[in-house]
N, C-alpha and C positions, 0 to 999 in steps of 0.2 A: 382468551389467552390460554395456551396449553399449560397444564399443571406441571409441577416439578417432577412428579412421578412419571408422567408421560414423556417428558424430556429425557429423563434418565433411561427409560425403556428403549429409547432410540439408539443408545450406545454411543461410543466415542465417534468423533468426526475425522474423516481422512480425505485429503485431496487425492484424486485419482485422475490423471490426464485422460480425457475422453476422445471422442464422445461416448457416453454411457448409454445403455439401452436396457429396457426391462428384460429379464430372464437371461441376461448375459452372464456367463461365468468367466471370471478373469483372475489373474494373479495380481495382488496388490504391489505397488512400487516398493522397492527395498526398504525405504525408510518407514513407510506405513506398516509393512510386514513386521519389521523389528518391533514397532510400537505395539502391535497386536500381541506379539509373543511376550513382551515385557508385561503387558496387562494380563497375561495368562488367559486370554479368551479361548473358548472352546467351540468346536463346531456347533452351529445352532445359535450362537451369540449374535444379537443384532448390532449393526453398526450403521453409520450414515456416511455416504460418499458425496462428493461434489466435484465437478470437472471444470468449473469456472465459466460454464456457458449459461448459467442461471438455474436457480432451483437446486434441489438436493435429492438424493436417492436413498431410499431405505435399502439396506443390503443385509445379507446373512453370511456369517463365516461358514464355509463348506468343508474346508480341509486345512489342517495345520501340518506343514512339513518342517524340516530342519531349518530351512532358510526362506521358504515360500509359504504364502498364505493364499488360498483360493477362496473367493467369495462369489455369491450369487447376487446380482443386482435385482432388486424387487421393484417397488413402485416409485414413480417420480412425484415429488412434492413441489408444487409451484410456489415457492416462497422466496421473497427478496428482502434483504436487510441493508440495502444501500442507502446512502445519504440522499436527501432531497436535492441538495446542491452538489454538483460534481466539482470537487476541488482538486485541481492538478497542482501538486506541490513541487516547486523547484527550489532546492536548498544547497547552499554552500556546504560541502562535506565537513562536518565537525571532526575534531581530532580524536584519536584513540578509538575506543569502542562505542563512542556516543552515537555514531551513525547507525550501528546495529539497533540500539535502543530507540532511536528516532524512527527507523523504518517499522519496527514492531508496533510502537504506539500510534504512529500515523495510520497504519493499516487498521488497527483497532478502532480508531476515531473516524475512519471512513474515507481516507484519501483515495481519489480515483486513479491517480498515478503518482509516481515519484521520480523526479529528474535530479540525480546528483550532479552538482556543479563544482568546478574548480575556478575559484576567483583569485583576485590579486593577493588578498590577505589569507588565503587558504593555507593551513599547515599541511594538510594531506594533499599529495600530488599523485595522481593515478594516470597510467597510460598503458597501452599494449596488453600483454597477457595478465599483468597484475590487475588492471582495470576489469578485464573479463572475469577473473576469479572473484573479485569483489562484487560485481554485478550478480553473478550466480549465487553468491553467499547471501546477498541482501534479498534476492528473489525468494530463496528458501526460507528466510526469516518471515517474509510477507505471507508465504503459504502457511507456515506454522501459526502465524497470528490469525489468519482466516479460519484455520481449523479450530482455534481456541475461542474466537469471538463470535462465530456463527455466520460470517460473511460467505456468500457462495460465489462471489466474483473476485478473483485475485487481482489486486492492482499491479500493473506492470512496473517494474523497477528498470528504468532505462539505463543505457550505458552512460558512464560519466562523460561529461563534455566540459570544455572550457566555456565560461560564461559568454564570452564574445561570440563563439561559434553558435551557442544555443540561441542567443538573441537574433543572430543573422538568420538562423533557420526559422524562428518565429516570424520574422519579417516576411519571409517567402511564403509562409502559411497563413498570413493574416486574414485573407478573404475566407479561408476554410476553417478558421478557428474563432468563432464568435464567443462573446462572453466578456466578463470583466477581467482586467489585468491589474493586480494590486501588488505593490512593493512594500514590504514591511520596512519602515524607515524610522530613524531617530531624529531626522532633520526637523527643525522647528516648524516648517511649513506643512508637515504631514498631518492630514486630517484623521480624526477618529473615523474608523470605517463603519459604514452603516451595515445593517443586517442584509445579507444577500437574499434575493428572491429565490424561492425554491426551484423555479424554472431555469435559473441562471447556471452557467458554467463559469467557474472562477479559476484563473491561473494565478497562483500565489508565489511570489519570489521572496526568498529570505536568505540573507548572507551568512558567511562563516563567522568564526570568532573575529571580533573587531569590526564586523559589518562589511558592507561593500565600500570600495573606495569611491570618492566623489565622482571620478570619471565613469565608473561603472554605474553608479546611480543615474548619472546623466544619460548614459547609453540606454538604460532600462526605461527611463522616461521617454526618450526618443522612440522607443519601441512600443510605446502606448501604455506603460505601467504608471499607475497613479500611486503616489506615496501615501501610505496609510500607517496610522499609529495604533498600538495596542494599549497606550496609556503612558503615564509618566515614569514607570519603572523600566529599568534596563534588564531585559531577559537574556538568558544564555542562548547561544546559537541553536541548541537542540530544543530549548523550551519555547521560543517564540513561535515557530511554525505549528507546534502542537497546541499552543494557546489559541492560535488563529483557527485551526481546524475545529477545536472544541466549540468555537463560537459560530463558525460559518458552515461546517459540513454537518447538516442536520437532516 
């Protein structure tokens, strides 16, 4: 394991859309450049870059401008920090700013992707331009979470969909989407979920505040989702999927 001193010597981490290549000199994206300036880094300072294609890159600050920061890309480090089980999370969008928190923590916990859903009991309703802005906002949160936690692959945050539309799309992709499909449910027949095998892919569906309506649960079961329980306690809409991720995305 690398020491704390060697980790610190690599400098702060920044996402930089690639592809990156050794000896490339480039300008950092605006957000990363502002962060470098806030940190008061100087030419010669080491930083770490990742482009989402796997691994990370050692890099060095070359030049500091008023609004731009130029860096030189150095060596590639072939390191992955992804979970052994690819958990694709589909969640009823919780109200207020709780979805922001959920996206951040789900990214840290290793979610392979996040699909925001609008269900019958959803308080938040998104469509059109507002939905596009929210998707971009959540994707930026996921990128920032990857910078913080060390992941080198950014989970895609998909465009919000109505639950019925998403289930229909899954039905069309059934043959090309192997793996378990589990539905977090409070129904009495829901079984305690077993540990997922590390080779498995898991699609995990969790409802909004108040859970999924009975007809929605029935539709999910018809689409191949098995009802699973996290135990006797009732967890909040933003807590339940995170508890499931902590258990299964390892």
